[in-house]
C-alpha positions in Angstrom: 0.0 0.0 0.0 1.3 3.4 -1.0 2.3 5.9 1.7 0.4 9.2 2.0 3.4 11.1 0.8 3.6 9.1 -2.4 -0.1 10.0 -3.1 0.7 13.7 -3.2 -0.2 14.7 0.3 1.7 17.8 1.5 4.5 17.1 4.0 3.0 19.1 6.8 -0.2 17.1 6.6 1.7 13.8 6.4 3.4 14.9 9.6 0.0 15.6 11.3 -1.3 12.2 10.3 1.8 10.5 11.6 1.5 12.3 15.0 -2.0 10.7 15.2 -0.6 7.3 14.4 -2.1 7.3 10.8 0.6 6.1 8.4 -1.0 3.8 5.9 -4.0 4.9 3.8 -7.2 2.9 3.5 -8.2 1.7 0.0 -10.6 4.6 -0.6 -7.9 7.1 0.4 -5.2 5.5 -1.8 -7.6 5.3 -4.8 -9.1 8.7 -4.6 -6.5 11.1 -3.2 -4.4 11.5 -6.5 -7.6 12.7 -8.3 -9.0 14.8 -5.5 -5.7 16.4 -4.7 -5.4 17.3 -8.3 -8.8 19.2 -8.1 -11.0 16.6 -9.8 -14.6 16.1 -8.8 -14.8 12.7 -7.1 -17.7 10.2 -6.5 -16.7 7.9 -3.7 -18.6 4.8 -2.9 -18.0 3.1 0.4 -19.5 2.2 3.7 -19.1 4.3 6.9 -15.8 3.4 8.5 -14.0 2.9 5.1 -11.9 6.0 5.6 -14.0 8.6 3.7 -13.5 11.4 6.1 -9.7 11.5 5.6 -10.3 10.9 1.9 -12.1 14.2 1.5 -10.5 16.0 4.5 -7.0 16.0 3.0 -7.9 17.5 -0.4 -10.2 20.0 1.4 -7.5 21.3 3.7 -4.9 21.2 0.8 -7.2 23.3 -1.4 -7.5 25.9 1.3 -3.7 26.0 1.8 -3.1 26.4 -1.9 -5.5 29.3 -2.1 -4.8 31.3 1.0 -7.3 34.0 1.8 -8.2 36.0 4.9 -11.2 34.4 6.6 -14.2 36.7 6.3 -17.2 36.8 8.6 -20.0 34.6 7.5 -18.2 33.4 4.3 -16.7 29.9 4.7 -14.3 28.7 2.0 -15.2 25.0 2.3 -18.5 23.2 3.0 -19.2 19.7 4.2 -22.9 18.6 4.2 -23.9 15.7 6.4 -27.3 14.2 7.3 -27.1 14.1 11.1 -25.9 16.1 14.0 -23.8 13.2 15.4 -22.0 12.9 12.0 -21.4 16.6 11.9 -19.6 16.4 15.2 -17.6 13.4 14.3 -16.5 14.7 10.9 -15.4 17.9 12.6 -13.4 15.8 15.1 -11.4 14.4 12.2 -11.1 17.5 10.1 -10.2 19.8 13.1 -6.9 18.1 13.9 -5.8 18.5 10.3 -7.1 22.1 10.0 -5.8 23.4 13.4 -2.3 22.1 12.6 -2.1 24.4 9.6 -3.9 27.4 11.0 -7.4 26.8 9.6 -10.7 27.1 11.5 -13.6 24.6 11.4 -17.1 24.7 12.9 -20.2 22.6 13.1 -23.7 23.8 12.2 -26.7 21.7 13.2 -30.1 22.0 14.8 -31.3 21.2 18.3 -28.9 23.6 19.9 -28.8 27.4 20.4 -28.2 29.6 17.4 -26.0 32.1 19.4 -22.7 30.1 19.5 -23.0 29.3 15.8 -23.8 32.9 14.9 -20.7 34.1 16.9 -18.4 31.6 15.2 -19.6 32.6 11.8 -19.2 36.3 12.7 -15.6 35.7 13.7 -14.9 33.9 10.4 -14.2 30.2 9.7 -12.6 28.4 6.8 -14.7 25.2 6.9 -18.4 24.6 7.9 -19.6 21.1 8.6 -23.4 21.3 8.5 -26.7 19.6 8.4 -28.9 21.1 5.6 -31.8 22.5 7.6 -29.9 24.6 10.1 -27.5 25.9 7.4 -30.5 27.1 5.4 -31.8 28.8 8.5 -28.5 30.7 9.0 -28.4 31.7 5.4 -32.0 33.0 5.5 -30.9 35.1 8.6 -28.1 36.6 6.6 -25.5 35.1 8.8 -23.9 32.8 6.2 -23.0 33.2 2.5 -21.8 30.3 0.4 -20.4 32.4 -2.5 -16.8 31.9 -1.4 -17.0 28.1 -1.1 -14.3 26.6 -3.3 -14.8 23.0 -2.3 -18.0 21.2 -1.3 -18.4 17.7 0.1 -21.6 15.6 0.4 -21.0 12.9 3.0 -23.4 9.9 3.4 -25.4 11.2 0.4 -27.7 8.2 0.3 -28.7 8.7 3.9 -29.5 12.4 3.1 -31.7 11.1 0.3 -33.4 8.6 2.6 -34.1 11.4 5.1 -35.6 13.7 2.4 -32.8 16.2 2.5 -32.0 16.3 -1.2 -34.2 19.4 -2.0 -32.4 21.6 0.6 -29.0 20.0 -0.4 -29.6 21.1 -4.0 -30.7 24.5 -3.0 -27.5 24.9 -1.0 -25.3 23.6 -3.9 -27.0 26.1 -6.1 -25.5 28.8 -3.8 -21.9 27.6 -4.2 -19.8 28.6 -7.2 -20.3 26.1 -10.1 -16.6 26.0 -10.8 -15.7 24.8 -7.3 -14.5 21.3 -6.6 -17.2 18.9 -5.4 -16.9 15.5 -3.8 -19.8 13.1 -3.0 -19.5 10.0 -0.9 -22.2 7.5 -0.6 -22.7 3.8 0.2 -25.2 3.4 -2.6 -26.2 5.4 -5.7 -30.0 5.5 -5.5 -31.9 7.6 -8.0 -31.8 10.9 -6.0 -28.1 10.6 -5.4 -27.5 10.0 -9.2 -29.5 13.1 -9.9 -27.2 15.2 -7.7 -24.1 13.6 -9.3 -25.4 14.3 -12.8 -26.4 17.9 -12.0 -23.6 19.1 -9.7 -20.4 17.0 -10.3 -18.3 17.8 -13.4 -16.8 14.8 -15.1 -16.4 13.0 -11.7 -13.9 10.2 -11.2 -15.6 7.3 -9.4 -13.8 5.3 -6.8 -15.4 2.4 -4.9 -14.3 0.1 -2.1 -15.6 -3.3 -1.1 -19.2 -3.2 0.2 -20.9 -4.6 3.2 -20.8 -8.2 2.0 -16.9 -8.2 2.2 -16.8 -7.4 5.9 -15.6 -10.0 8.3 -18.9 -10.4 10.2 -20.3 -13.6 11.7 -24.1 -13.5 11.5 -26.3 -15.6 13.8 -30.0 -15.7 14.5 -31.1 -16.6 18.0 -34.6 -17.9 18.2 -35.9 -16.8 21.6 -39.1 -16.9 23.7 -40.8 -13.6 24.5 -40.5 -14.3 28.2 -36.8 -14.8 28.1 -35.7 -12.4 25.4 -34.4 -9.7 27.7 -32.5 -12.3 29.8 -30.8 -13.6 26.7 -29.9 -10.1 25.7 -28.5 -9.3 29.1 -26.5 -12.5 29.0 -25.1 -11.7 25.6 -23.9 -8.2 26.4 -22.5 -9.0 29.9 -19.0 -9.6 28.6 -16.1 -7.3 28.6 -16.5 -6.0 25.0 -18.3 -3.0 23.6 -21.8 -3.8 22.3 -24.4 -1.9 20.3 -28.0 -3.0 20.7 -30.8 -1.8 18.3 -34.4 -1.3 19.4 -37.2 -0.4 17.1 -38.7 2.4 19.2 -37.5 5.2 21.3 -39.4 3.8 24.3 -37.9 0.4 23.7 -34.4 1.8 23.6 -34.9 3.7 26.9 -36.4 0.7 28.6 -33.7 -1.7 27.5 -30.9 0.7 28.6 -32.5 1.0 32.0 -33.0 -2.8 32.3 -29.3 -3.4 31.4 -28.0 -0.8 33.8 -30.2 -2.2 36.7 -28.8 -5.6 35.8 -25.3 -4.3 36.5 -24.3 -3.6 32.9 -23.6 0.1 32.3 -25.7 1.1 29.3 -26.9 4.4 27.7 -29.6 5.1 25.2 -29.5 7.0 21.9 -32.7 8.1 20.2 -34.6 11.2 19.0 -36.4 12.0 22.2 -33.1 13.0 23.9 -31.7 16.5 23.7 -28.7 17.0 21.6 -26.5 17.5 24.7 -27.6 14.2 26.2 -27.2 12.4 22.9 -23.6 13.7 22.6 -22.9 12.8 26.3 -24.2 9.3 25.8 -22.3 8.7 22.6 -19.1 10.1 24.1 -19.5 7.8 27.2 -19.8 4.8 24.9 -17.0 5.7 22.5 -14.6 6.5 25.3 -15.5 3.3 27.1 -17.1 4.6 30.3 -20.1 2.4 29.4 -20.0 -0.8 27.5 -23.4 -0.9 25.9 -25.3 1.6 23.7 -29.0 0.9 23.0 -30.1 2.9 20.0 -32.9 3.3 17.5 -32.0 3.5 13.8 -30.6 7.0 14.4 -27.3 5.2 15.1 -27.4 2.9 12.1 -25.6 5.4 9.8 -23.1 8.1 10.3 -21.9 7.1 13.7 -18.1 6.5 13.9 -17.3 4.3 16.9 -14.6 1.8 16.5 -14.1 -1.5 18.5 -17.7 -2.5 18.5 -17.3 -6.2 18.6 -21.0 -7.1 19.0 -24.2 -5.8 17.4 -27.5 -7.1 18.6 -30.7 -6.6 16.8 -33.0 -6.8 19.8 -35.8 -5.8 17.4 -35.1 -6.8 13.8 -35.7 -3.9 11.4 -38.3 -4.0 8.7 -36.0 -3.4 5.7 -32.8 -5.2 4.5 -31.1 -1.8 4.0 -31.5 -0.9 7.6 -30.3 -4.4 8.6 -27.1 -4.0 6.6 -26.4 -0.5 7.9 -27.1 -1.5 11.5 -24.8 -4.5 11.2 -22.1 -2.4 9.6 -21.4 -0.7 12.9 -19.1 -3.7 13.7 -16.2 -5.1 11.7 -14.8 -1.6 11.1 -11.2 -0.7 10.1 -10.3 -4.3 9.2 -11.5 -5.8 12.4 -14.0 -8.7 12.6 -17.4 -8.6 14.4 -20.4 -10.6 15.4 -24.1 -9.7 14.7 -26.9 -11.4 16.6 -30.5 -11.1 15.6 -33.0 -12.0 18.3 -36.1 -13.5 16.7 -39.4 -14.4 18.3 -41.5 -17.3 16.9 -43.9 -14.9 15.2 -41.0 -13.0 13.6 -39.4 -16.1 12.1 -40.8 -15.8 8.5 -40.1 -12.0 8.3 -36.5 -12.5 9.6 -35.8 -15.2 7.0 -37.1 -12.9 4.3 -35.0 -10.0 5.7 -31.8 -12.1 5.6 -32.5 -13.3 2.1 -33.1 -9.7 0.9 -29.8 -8.6 2.6 -27.9 -11.5 1.0 -26.9 -12.8 4.5 -26.5 -16.4 5.4 -26.8 -16.9 9.2 -26.8 -19.9 11.5 -30.1 -20.3 13.4 -30.2 -21.6 17.0 -32.9 -21.9 19.6 -31.4 -20.2 22.6 -32.3 -19.8 26.3 -30.6 -17.8 29.1 -27.4 -19.4 30.3 -26.8 -21.6 27.2 -23.2 -22.4 26.3 -23.7 -20.8 22.9 -24.1 -17.4 24.6 -21.1 -17.9 26.7 -19.1 -18.8 23.5 -20.2 -15.5 21.9 -19.2 -13.6 25.0 -15.8 -15.2 24.9 -15.3 -14.0 21.3 -16.1 -10.4 22.1 -12.9 -8.9 23.3 -12.6 -5.9 25.5 -11.8 -2.6 23.7 -8.5 -0.9 24.2 -8.0 1.7 26.8 -9.3 5.1 25.9 -6.8 7.2 24.0 -6.0 10.7 25.4 -6.1 13.4 22.7 -2.7 15.0 21.9 -2.3 18.2 24.0 -3.1 21.4 22.1 -0.9 24.4 23.1 -2.9 27.1 24.8 -1.9 29.7 22.2 -3.8 27.7 19.5 -7.0 27.5 21.5 -9.7 30.1 20.9 -12.1 31.4 23.6 -15.6 30.1 23.1 -14.6 27.0 21.1 -16.8 24.5 22.9 -18.3 22.3 20.2 -19.5 19.1 21.7 -17.6 16.1 20.3 -17.3 12.3 20.5 -14.3 10.3 19.8 -14.1 9.5 16.2 -11.5 6.9 16.3 -9.0 8.7 14.1 -6.5 9.2 16.9 -6.2 5.6 18.0 -3.0 4.5 19.7 -0.1 3.2 17.7 0.5 -0.4 17.9 -3.0 -1.4 19.0 -3.6 -5.0 17.9 -6.0 -5.2 15.0 -7.7 -8.1 13.2 -7.5 -7.7 9.4 -9.1 -9.7 6.6 -6.9 -11.0 3.8 -7.5 -8.0 1.6 -5.8 -5.6 4.0 -2.1 -5.5 4.9 -1.2 -5.8 8.6 1.3 -4.1 10.8 0.6 -0.4 10.0 -1.8 2.2 11.2 -4.4 3.4 8.7 -6.3 6.6 8.4 -10.0 6.7 8.8 
């Protein structure tokens, strides 16, 4: 695998990556960086966790360095559009360490929080805005943000934005950016709405794709359980030392399961739309840093959540669609690691779950399971404990700016050097890779 320097990445950015233990590019980075660094429009296809953030972050920062301008209030020079607040925070976590090292400023823009800090940041001037479409349109309508100076635009998780109905505001925002600017779009799939955006807004794009979900090193199993023992089986499953992500169908169900697990002595937090943004960020931060071992979530966490070292995903409530099943399951087996996905299935769900697996192209072993079974103990034994939390590199006081208090969760890009990883045969071992 080529080194970042051989792909055309600037020496100062290579040095920043190395300080964070990132020395070997992921396939999507190695494939796309020569084109994106040359200013080409890029269409990247790959799942969350394939390294897309660094893949678009390096050319974004490079473009700003090659075209130095004084930051002007309310006029960012680069724009990253994302579908969710959590993803905005996590993309900013990754971009910020690159940007700060070369004197650039980033900020997040999303709803569910006060306008005042965002207005102040824009007024002070920033180089890069990472935004959800709705809040960004609000700020533009207020006259607080102008996209006419944007020279590089990124659409991340474009298929999820289409699924959430965001394409109309996305296109309105793209219409406000200069048509000659560089544009990059990253998406796991190319559904009709995404293809429309590609055709209308990307100029002669170079397409780069990485292996899809089916190539992941995931062991799928279906546990046939009785309704009266389902929660006991779940409790038994996630009681090991590893980090587990449990999916519930409803907000109430997620809250109830998180409370049940905590009362059973297994620290768990919930993540769903009924929580305030501050609580959601606190819970995600606790999970990603290892203060709690279990996150119980609705589908809000199925896409755009970057948390590494999730060894076990449990579908406590199977989803209705194969696409949701694949995206939920893809929260494990990230960055070359392996993972286990367990689907809990009641008798009356048996036919629907079989159809779901077939539609997703998944072959899974099926077992009748009760609490305390040896099969559960075997799964627990395969789920290793995550590494100790990594302390962020110290940022000298002179580089800190008053009022910079964006909430953030660990994105995984600053993982410790030398941490053991399990790779499949398509990835080389022994080197750290960028996310």
